[in-house]
C-alpha positions, 0 to 999 in steps of 0.5 A: 290762194283764195281763202274766202272759201274756207270761211263759208258755212258750207266749207266749215260744215264739211271740215267739221264733219270730216274731223268728227268722222275721223275722230269717231273712227279713232274712237271705234278702233282704240287709236290714240291721237293728238290735236293742236288747238286754238287756245282762245276757244278752249273751255276748262271745267273747273277753270285752270289756275292762271299760272298753268293757263299762262303757259299756253301760247296761241296754240296747244298740243294735247295728247289724247291718250290713256285716261284722256282718250277713255274720257273723250267724246264728241257732242253737239259739234264739241270735242271734250276730254279730261286731263291733268295739268301742271306738276300737281296734275290739276284735273279739268274737263277740256271742251272745244268746238271741233273746228278749233282743232287745227291739226289732228296727228297720229304717230307724229304724222299730221293727218288733217290740217284745218284752217276753217275758223270755228263758228256756231254749227247748228245741230239738227235739233237747233235747226228745227227749233230755229225753223219753228221760231221763224215760223212762229215769229211771222205775224201771218203764220200767227193768224193761221194758227189762231184760226186753226185753234178756233175750229 
């Protein structure tokens, strides 16, 4: 099986959009779900105590239910939710790139398996900012802008 295609930007954008659209439908319909994620891409705020974090393997299963479901959101290609960890129910906000979701599960049925690895997927605003930066960094464009300002 050719796997190079799964790491192209085009494929990653399709997989990212599919995950976002599916999770959005779950949000709209109050459908709780679970996700399996790559631990290396997870961010916790506040950081988890090391003894709790050390219990994770390379992947972790999160049940996005009850309070975690109510607090869950998607923003700028990141999935975020609040959860309690360990016997002390240590509260933390978890955030991860959408493509760090390896599986999306409902009622113990894996609906989506994602093998694309997370990379930066630009938001519309970032694309505009980057286009403007590229335009302004070109010396020829600087000359045109200076001529325009003089008029």
